[in-house]
C-alpha positions as CSV (number, residue, x, y, z in Angstrom):
1,X,10.4,-60.5,-5.3
2,X,12.7,-57.8,-3.9
3,X,10.0,-56.6,-1.6
4,X,9.4,-60.1,-0.3
5,X,13.2,-60.5,0.3
6,X,13.4,-57.2,2.2
7,X,10.4,-58.0,4.3
8,X,11.8,-61.5,5.1
9,X,15.2,-59.9,6.1
10,X,13.5,-57.4,8.3
11,X,11.3,-60.1,10.0
12,X,14.4,-62.2,10.6
13,X,16.4,-59.3,12.0
14,X,13.6,-58.3,14.3
15,X,13.0,-61.8,15.5
16,X,16.7,-62.4,16.1
17,X,17.0,-59.1,17.9
18,X,14.2,-60.0,20.3
19,X,15.6,-63.5,20.8
20,X,19.0,-62.0,21.7
21,X,17.4,-59.9,24.4
22,X,15.8,-63.0,25.9
23,X,19.2,-64.8,25.9
24,X,21.1,-61.9,27.3
25,X,18.6,-61.6,30.2
26,X,19.6,-65.1,31.3
27,X,23.3,-64.5,31.2
28,X,23.8,-60.8,32.2
29,X,22.5,-58.2,34.6
30,X,19.6,-56.2,33.0
31,X,20.3,-52.7,31.8
32,X,18.5,-50.0,29.8
33,X,20.2,-51.6,26.8
34,X,17.9,-54.5,27.1
35,X,14.9,-52.2,26.8
36,X,16.4,-50.3,23.9
37,X,17.2,-53.5,22.0
38,X,13.7,-54.9,22.7
39,X,12.2,-51.6,21.3
40,X,14.5,-51.8,18.3
41,X,13.5,-55.4,17.6
42,X,9.8,-54.7,17.9
43,X,10.2,-51.6,15.7
44,X,11.9,-53.6,12.9
45,X,9.1,-56.2,13.0
46,X,6.5,-53.4,12.8
47,X,8.4,-51.8,9.9
48,X,8.4,-55.2,8.1
49,X,4.6,-55.5,8.6
50,X,3.9,-52.0,7.3
51,X,6.6,-52.0,4.6
52,X,4.2,-52.1,1.5
53,X,2.3,-49.1,2.9
54,X,5.3,-46.9,3.8
55,X,6.1,-44.1,1.3
56,X,9.5,-44.1,-0.4
57,X,10.3,-40.8,1.2
58,X,10.0,-42.4,4.6
59,X,12.3,-45.2,3.6
60,X,14.9,-42.7,2.6
61,X,14.6,-40.8,5.9
62,X,14.8,-44.1,7.8
63,X,17.9,-45.1,6.0
64,X,19.6,-41.8,6.7
65,X,18.7,-42.0,10.4
66,X,20.1,-45.5,10.6
67,X,23.5,-44.1,9.5
68,X,23.8,-42.0,12.6
69,X,24.0,-44.8,15.2
70,X,26.1,-46.9,12.8
71,X,28.7,-44.1,12.6
72,X,28.5,-43.7,16.4
73,X,29.1,-47.4,17.0
74,X,32.0,-47.4,14.6
75,X,33.6,-44.5,16.5
76,X,33.2,-46.2,19.8
77,X,34.5,-49.5,18.4
78,X,37.6,-47.9,16.8
79,X,38.4,-45.8,19.9
80,X,37.9,-48.7,22.2
81,X,40.2,-50.9,20.2
82,X,43.1,-48.4,20.0
83,X,45.4,-48.9,23.0
84,X,47.9,-46.3,23.9
85,X,49.7,-47.9,26.9
86,X,53.5,-47.8,27.2
87,X,53.8,-50.4,30.0
88,X,55.4,-48.0,32.5
89,X,52.1,-47.2,34.3
90,X,52.0,-47.6,38.0
91,X,48.5,-49.1,38.3
92,X,45.8,-50.7,36.2
93,X,42.3,-49.6,37.0
94,X,39.7,-52.3,36.1
95,X,36.2,-51.0,36.0
96,X,33.5,-53.3,37.5
97,X,30.7,-55.1,35.6
98,X,28.2,-57.8,36.4
99,X,28.8,-60.6,38.9
100,X,26.4,-63.6,39.3
101,X,26.7,-64.9,42.8
102,X,30.5,-65.1,43.2
103,X,31.2,-65.5,39.5
104,X,32.4,-62.7,37.2
105,X,30.4,-62.2,34.0
106,X,32.0,-62.8,30.6
107,X,32.4,-59.1,29.9
108,X,34.1,-58.7,33.3
109,X,36.3,-61.7,32.7
110,X,37.5,-60.2,29.4
111,X,38.4,-57.0,31.3
112,X,40.4,-59.0,33.9
113,X,42.1,-61.1,31.3
114,X,43.3,-57.9,29.6
115,X,44.5,-56.5,32.9
116,X,46.4,-59.7,33.6
117,X,48.0,-59.6,30.2
118,X,49.1,-56.0,30.9
119,X,50.5,-57.0,34.3
120,X,52.6,-59.8,32.7
121,X,54.3,-57.1,30.6
122,X,54.7,-54.8,33.6
123,X,54.7,-56.9,36.8
124,X,55.7,-53.9,38.9
125,X,52.2,-52.4,38.4
126,X,49.4,-52.8,40.8
127,X,45.9,-53.7,39.7
128,X,42.9,-52.0,41.4
129,X,39.6,-53.7,41.0
130,X,36.4,-51.7,41.4
131,X,32.8,-52.3,42.2
132,X,30.3,-52.8,45.1
133,X,27.6,-55.4,45.6
134,X,25.4,-55.9,42.5
135,X,21.8,-57.1,42.4
136,X,22.7,-60.7,41.4
137,X,25.9,-60.9,43.5
138,X,26.6,-62.4,46.9
139,X,30.0,-60.7,47.2
140,X,31.2,-57.4,45.9
141,X,32.4,-57.1,42.3
142,X,35.8,-56.1,43.5
143,X,36.1,-59.2,45.6
144,X,35.0,-61.5,42.8
145,X,37.4,-59.7,40.4
146,X,40.3,-60.1,42.9
147,X,39.6,-63.8,43.3
148,X,39.6,-64.2,39.5
149,X,42.9,-62.5,39.1
150,X,44.5,-64.6,41.8
151,X,43.3,-67.8,40.1
152,X,44.9,-66.7,36.8
153,X,48.2,-65.9,38.4
154,X,48.3,-62.3,39.6
155,X,49.8,-62.1,43.1
156,X,47.4,-61.0,45.8
157,X,49.8,-58.4,47.0
158,X,49.6,-56.6,43.7
159,X,45.8,-56.2,43.9
160,X,43.9,-53.3,45.5
161,X,40.2,-53.4,46.1
162,X,37.6,-50.6,45.8
163,X,34.3,-52.1,47.1
164,X,31.8,-49.2,47.4
165,X,31.1,-48.0,43.9
166,X,27.9,-48.6,41.9
167,X,28.7,-46.7,38.6
168,X,31.5,-45.8,36.3
169,X,31.9,-42.4,37.9
170,X,32.0,-43.9,41.4
171,X,34.5,-46.6,40.2
172,X,36.9,-43.9,39.2
173,X,36.3,-41.4,41.9
174,X,36.7,-43.9,44.7
175,X,39.6,-45.7,43.0
176,X,41.3,-42.3,42.6
177,X,40.9,-41.7,46.4
178,X,42.5,-45.0,47.2
179,X,45.4,-44.6,44.7
180,X,46.1,-41.0,45.9
181,X,46.7,-42.4,49.4
182,X,48.6,-45.4,48.1
183,X,50.8,-43.3,45.8
184,X,51.5,-40.1,47.8
185,X,54.0,-38.9,45.2
186,X,51.6,-39.4,42.3
187,X,50.9,-42.2,39.9
188,X,50.2,-43.1,36.2
189,X,47.3,-45.3,35.4
190,X,45.9,-47.4,32.6
191,X,42.2,-47.9,32.4
192,X,40.8,-51.2,31.4
193,X,37.2,-51.9,30.4
194,X,35.4,-53.4,27.5
195,X,36.0,-51.7,24.1
196,X,32.5,-50.2,23.8
197,X,32.9,-48.6,27.3
198,X,36.4,-47.1,26.8
199,X,35.5,-43.7,25.4
200,X,33.1,-42.7,28.1
201,X,35.3,-44.1,30.8
202,X,38.3,-42.1,29.7
203,X,36.3,-38.9,29.4
204,X,34.9,-39.5,32.9
205,X,38.4,-40.1,34.3
206,X,39.5,-36.8,32.8
207,X,36.6,-35.0,34.4
208,X,37.8,-36.1,37.9
209,X,41.4,-35.2,37.1
210,X,42.7,-38.7,36.1
211,X,44.8,-38.6,32.9
212,X,44.8,-42.3,31.9
213,X,46.0,-44.5,29.1
214,X,43.6,-47.2,27.9
215,X,43.2,-50.8,27.0
216,X,39.9,-51.9,25.5
217,X,39.0,-55.5,26.4
218,X,37.2,-57.9,24.0
219,X,33.4,-57.8,23.8
220,X,31.5,-61.0,22.8
221,X,29.7,-60.3,19.5
222,X,26.3,-61.5,20.7
223,X,26.4,-58.7,23.4
224,X,27.1,-55.9,20.9
225,X,23.4,-54.8,20.5
226,X,22.7,-54.5,24.2
227,X,26.0,-52.9,25.1
228,X,26.4,-50.5,22.2
229,X,22.8,-49.3,22.4
230,X,23.2,-48.6,26.1
231,X,26.5,-47.0,25.7
232,X,25.4,-44.6,22.9
233,X,22.7,-43.3,25.3
234,X,25.2,-43.1,28.2
235,X,27.7,-41.1,26.0
236,X,25.0,-38.7,24.9
237,X,24.0,-38.2,28.6
238,X,27.6,-37.6,29.5
239,X,27.9,-35.0,26.8
240,X,24.9,-33.0,27.9
241,X,25.2,-33.4,31.7
C-alpha cells in the first residue's frame, strides 16, 4: 500500500511538473529553466515507473542528493527576501525581464511594483530601468518598464532608461555607465529584481564595482520551478567563471 502511494505521488508530481512547463511556455519567455524542469518532470515519472526495481541503497542516495538543491533554493529564497535598504539611496536599479509585445511580464511587473513602493518612501530617488529588445517584444524592455512605472504614478522625470543590455551583467554594467555620468559625485543604489535572482545580481554588481543594497520582489509560486532551477545553474556558473 505504501509503495502504491509513493508511486502515485511521484506520478502526480512528474505530471504536474511537465504540465507547469507547458503552461509557463505560454506565458513567459523560454529559458534553460524550461528544459531543466522538463528533464526533472520526466525523471520523476521514470523513477515512479522503475520504483519497484530500484535498490534501497539507490533510494537513500537519491534522497540525499535531493537535499542539496532544496538547501540551495532555501538559501536563495531567504537571501532574496531579506531587504537591507535604508531609503536614502540615490537611485533604484530595476533589472529587466520578459516583455510580450509592449506588455511587461508578471515577474517584471512585480519588480516594478517593488521599485515604485520604494520610490513612494524616497521620492527624491531616480529609477533606472534596464533591458534591450527581447525575442517576443516590439519595444525595448526598458521602454515597456518606463511606461508601466508612469501608469502607476512614477513621474517620467524620475525615470532613466538603459536600452541596450541582454543579460544581468549587461543590465548592471550599462546602467552603471549611465549613472556614473548622471551622478558625477557618486551615488548609492538599491537593486531590485525577483527574490530568486537577488543573490546573483548583487554578486554581479559587486564584481563590476557597484556596492548595492537590495529589495527582492515577489515571485509567483507557479514560476518557482522554472526560475529556481535556472537560477541555481546560473549561480554555479557565476561561481566557477
